[in-house]
N, C-alpha and C positions, 0 to 999 in steps of 0.2 A: 504494500500500500504506500502510495506517495505521502510524504509528510508535508502538510501545509504549514507554511511559516506563520507564526502568531504575531510577528512584528513587522511584516512586510506585506500587508494586505493589498496595497495598491499593485505591487509587483505581481503577486499571485493572481489577483483578479484579471489583470491585463494578460498574463501568460496563458491562463485558462480561457479568458474571454475572446481573444483574437481568433482562434480556430472555430469557436462557437459562432462568432459573428459571421465569419466567412461561410460556415455551413448553413446558418440561417438565411443569410443574404442569398445564398445559392438557390434556396427554395423559391424565393420571390423573383430572383433574377431571371428565372425561366420565363415568367410573365413579363418582366421588364424587357427582356430581349425581344419577345413577341411584339410588345408595344412599340419599342424603338424601331424595329425593322418593318413592321406592318404600317406604321404611320406614313412612311414614304411610298407605300403602295397605293394609298388613297385615304382621304379623310373619313369616308364611310366605313372603311375597314377599321380605322382607329376607333371610331365611335362604337362600332359593334364589339370590338375587342374590349372596349371600356366597360360596356354593360356586362358581358360574360365574365371578365376577370374580376370585376367588383363583386358580382354574385358569388363566384367561386372563391374569392378571397375570404368571404365569410365562412364558407364551408371548410376551406383549407386551414384557417386559423382555429376554427372550432375543433377540427380533427387533430391539429397540432396540440391544442390545449388539452384534449383528452389524453393524449400520449404523455403529456407532462406529468401525469399522475405517477408515472414510473420513477421519475427523478428522485423524489424524497425517499422512496422505498430503497432504491439502489444506493443512494448516498448514505443512508443510515446504515445499511448492511456493509457497505464498503468501509465506512468509518470504524466499524467494529470487526473488520477482517473476515466477514462471513461470505466469502466469494462464491462458493458453490450454490448457496441459497439464491444468489442473484440470478443465476441461469434459470431457475424455476420461475422467478418473477417475470423474466423476459418471455418465457414460453406462454405464461398466462396473459401477459400484455399483448403479445402478437395475436392471440385468439380474440381478446377483447377488441383490439383495433380492427381486426377483420370484420367482426360483427357490426361494429359502429360504421365501418365502410359500407357494408350492405345496406344499412339503414339510410345513410346519406345518399347512396345511389338511388334508392327508392324515392326519397324526398326530391332530389334534383330531377328525376324523371317526371314527377308530378309538375314541377316548375316548368320543365320543357314543354309540356302539353298546354301550358297556360301563358306562354310568352306573349301571345297576341293580346292578352288581357291586361298587360302591365303598362299600357299607355305609352309605349316607346314608338319612335318613328317607324312607320311601316316599311320604308325602303331598306331598313337594316335587317329585317327578319330573315331574309334569304341568306345573309351572311352569318347571322347569329346562330341559327339552328345547327348547322354541321359542326361549327366550332364548339358549341355547347355539348353536343353528344360526345365528341372526342375527350373533352374534359371529364365527363361522367365516367367514361371507360377507365381513366387513369386513377380513379380513387383507391382501389385496392392496393395498388403499388405504392401510393403515397402513404397508406397506413402501414405497410411493411417497412418502408423507409423511416417513418416517424418513430415507430417502436424501437428499431435498432439504433437509430440516432440517439435517442434518450439513454439507451443502455451505454453506448460508447462514451457519450458526454458524461454520464453519471459516474463512470469509473475513471474519469479524467483522461480518456483517450479521444479527445474531441478532434484531433487531427485526422483520424480515420474518416469520419463523415465529411470533414472539410475537403479532403482530396477527392473523395467520390463526387462531391458537389461540383468541384472545379472541372473535373473531367465531363460530368453531365452537362454543364453549361457550355463547354466548348463544343460538345456534340450537338447541343440544341442550336447554337449559333450557326454551325456548319450546315445543318439540315434546314434551318430557317432560310438561309440564302438559296439553297437548292430548290426548296419546295414553294417558298413564297414567290420568288421571281422567276423560277424555272431555269436556273443556271445548269450548265453541263448536261443538257439534254433532258433534265427532269421536267415534269409538267408544271406550269405556273398555276398554283392552287390558291395563292393569296392567303387569306386568313385561315382557311382550312389547312393549308400547308404548315402554317405556324403551329396549329393545334396538333398535327401529326408529329411534328418534330418534338414538341413538348411531351407528348405521350411516350415517345421512344426514350426520351431522357429520364422520365419518371420510372419506367420499367427498369432501365439500367441502374438507377439509384438503389432501388429496393433489392434487386438481385445481387448487386455488387457487395452491399453491406452484409447480406446473408452469407455469401461465399467467403468473405473475410472472417466472419465469426466462426464458421464451420471449418475453414481451411488453415487458419493461422495458429501455430502452436502456442503463441503468446496468450491466446484466449482459450486454451484447452480446458481449464478448470470451469470456465463459464459455459463452454460447449457441453461439458459433462453434466452440469446442472440443468442445461436446456434439454438434453436428450433424456436424462433419467428423471427429471422433474415431472410432476403430475399436474394435470389441470385440476384445480381444487376450488372449493367455494370460498375459502378464506382469502386467497390471493385475488380472486375475481371481485370479491366484495371490497377489499382494500383498494384495488385499482379503480373500481367504479366510484367508490366514496371520494377518492381524490380527483379522478379524471373528470367526472361530470361537472363539479363546481368550477374547475379551471376552464373546461370547455365552454360552459355557459358564460363565465366572466369574459373570456376572450371573444366568444361569439357575440356578446352584446356590444363589446367595444368595436368589433369589426362591423357590426350591423349599423352602428352610427354612421360609418362611411358607406357601406354597401347600400343601405336603404336610402341614404341621401342621394345615391346615384340615380335612383328612380325619380326622385324629385327633380334632379338636374335634367333628366330626360324630358320632363314637362317643359323645361325652358327651351330646349332645342338641341340639334346635332352639334353645333359649335361648342356650346357649353358642356355637352357630354364629352366631347373630345378633350377639351381643356381640363375637365374634371379627371379624366383618365390619366392625363399627363401628371397632374398634381398628385393623385393617389400613388402613382408609380414612383415618383420622386420621394414622396413622404414615406412610403414603405421602406425604401432603401435606408433612409436616415433613421426611421424608427427601429428597424431591425439591428442597427448598430447599437442603439441604446438597449434594446432587448437582449442582445448577445452578452453585453457586460452584466446585465441584471441576471441572466440565466446562469452565468458563471458564479455570481454571488449566491444564487439559489443552491447550486451544487455544494459550494463551500459551506454555506449555512447548514445544509442538511447533514453534512459530515460532522461539523462542530456540535450541532444539536444532538446527534446520535451519541456524542462523547460527553454530553451535558456541560459543554463549555459555552455557557450563555453569554459571557462577556465578549467572546470572539464572535458570536452570532450578531450581537448588537454592533460591534465595531465594523464588521464586514458590511452590514447594511449602510452604515453611515459613510464609509469610504466609497461604497458603490454609488451613492447619490452624489457625492462630490465629483466622482469621475463622470457621471452623467451630465452634470452641469458644465464641466470642462468640454466634453464632447459636443454638447448642444451649442456652446459658444463657438467652437471651432467650425462646426457645420454652418452656422448662420452667416459667417463672414463671406465665403465664396458665393453662397447662394444669393445674397443681397447684391454683391458686385456683378454677378453674371445673370441676374434675373431676366434681363431683356433678351439674352441669348439662349436660355435653357429650353424654351418652347421650340426653338428651331431645331434642336437635336431630335425631336420627335415628329415634327410635321412641317411642311412648307406653307401651311395655311397661316397667313399673317394675323387673321382675327383670333385664331386659337393662341398664337404666340403672345399677342397683346393681353389676352385675358389671363394667361398663365403669369405674366409679369406682374399683374396687379394682385391676383389671389395669393401669390407666393408668400406675401407678408404674413398672412394668417397661418401658413405652415410653419414659418419661423417662430411665431408666437407660441404655437402649441408644443414645440420641442421641449420646453422647460417643464411644463405640466406632464408631458409624456415621460420625461426622465424620472419624475417623482413617482408617478403611478407604476412604471415598470420596476423601479427599485423595490418598492414596498409590496407590490403584488408578488414579486418573486421571493421576497423575504418571507412572506406569509406561506408561500408554497414550500419553502425550505423547512419551515417548522410544522408543516402539514396542517395549517389552519386555513382552510380554503372555503368552507361553507359560507362565512360572512361576506366573502367577496361577491357572491351572486347578488345579494341585496344592494351592496354598494355600487356595483356595475349597473344594475337596473336603474338606480336613482340617477347616476351620472349620465347614462346614455339614452335611456328611454324616457325618463322624466324631464331631463334637461336638454340633452343634445338634439334629439330629433324634433321635439316641439319647437325649440328655439330656432333651429335651422329652417323649419317650415315658416315660422313667424317672420324671420328676417329675410329669407330668400324668396319665398312665394307670396306671402300675404303683404309684406311691406315692399316687395319687388326690388330688393337689393340683389336678386339673382344669385349667381355663383358665389360672390363675395359674402352675401348674407348667410348662405348655407355653411360656408367654411368658417365663418366667425364663431359658430357654435362650438367648434372643436376645441380651441384652447380652453374655453370655460369648462366644458365637461371633463376633459382630461385632468385638469387641475383639481376639480371636485373629487374625482375618483382617487387621485393621488393622496389628497389630504385624508380621505376616509381610510385608505389602506394604511397610511402612516400611523394614524391614531389607534387603529386596531393592533398593529404590530407592537406599538409602544405599550399598550395595555397588556398584551400577552406576555411580553418579556418582563414587564414590571412584576407580574404575578409569579413568573418563574424565579426571578431574582429574589423576591420576597420569601419564597419557599426555601431557597438555598440558605438564606440568612437565618430563617427559623430553625433549620436542621443544625446549623453551626452553633 
């Protein structure tokens, strides 16, 4: 077991966080590459990709959130040196992920048959439908990858999933070029070609991690636990008890963006294309913050398993300081190049101009996002996840969506109005998570003092 330094939390957070950031970025970069490359194929392709990717981002992050339930279990066992038990947890996690994947496929199939009832521009439906179906097919492979990624991250081998993601993204970019534009004799499939390339990359990601776990001697003890472990009610109960609240919390956060996309569609195709550019940029930045916070969650779960509560508290504090530094660093180039960013995605000058205006709201929410990522992951690390569902509901359904509708649609501030709701709701979520974490750790520290 790797020894975590108790006096160099920043160094250890960064060391563990960088490969996690790259791995998490890779998950979304698949969609980012689609958006970046399809935008130059046509504005309608970009708008159609925007609707589908926003809807599926809700599904993907919900799915990712469910798989996060494995991290505190793995981290706790890893901190206590119980390696073979980890393999059994992984086995049960993969089954749970597969079942959730089937459920999500059913839900998205129902959504598919109701696309024409969502009030979107009719000229986009012929582009949306095939791209949507390809994304549905990829869901089981995403579940396989998610479960194995949380395992590798949880045992502090985050570089494994990082390298798999890098290779997957290179493959995606290569086949995007071949299938979107029809290079090298391939058919020009436009948006559908982007979807097929992404599907292939997701299949590769899941199978590659499975082969590494089963074939690398370094992970033999975990493989033994995986092969000999049994599917059992306790593990499934623990995974569901942790996974569902995290999935719902992440799902409601993502819904604030994805359901806002439907409201943006009421404004028009240009606003929808600009919204997709903004969401894509925002996801890249948010996943950097999320990667550092996930590293903190892993470290916190290990220290929590060792009953080292002071280290738990200090890791959370240091994580938030790092998030503030990162958010500031991100803000500077985005503000400087705000007039050029839209041009990376589309040649449409109206979309570019709209992006340059709305981007200030994205800068504003980075700081609230850092707060909520830090303390949401801190709560996951100590396995206190149920309260987050209520807090997320308040922040995103009571505040974000109604406020976005009021400002964007009712008061007609359009895309700027809808995006203004995000900094407010993310900050509200972060404050609630922080107060709950503080309460839980105060109780733990008080009990330690009583025993002494």
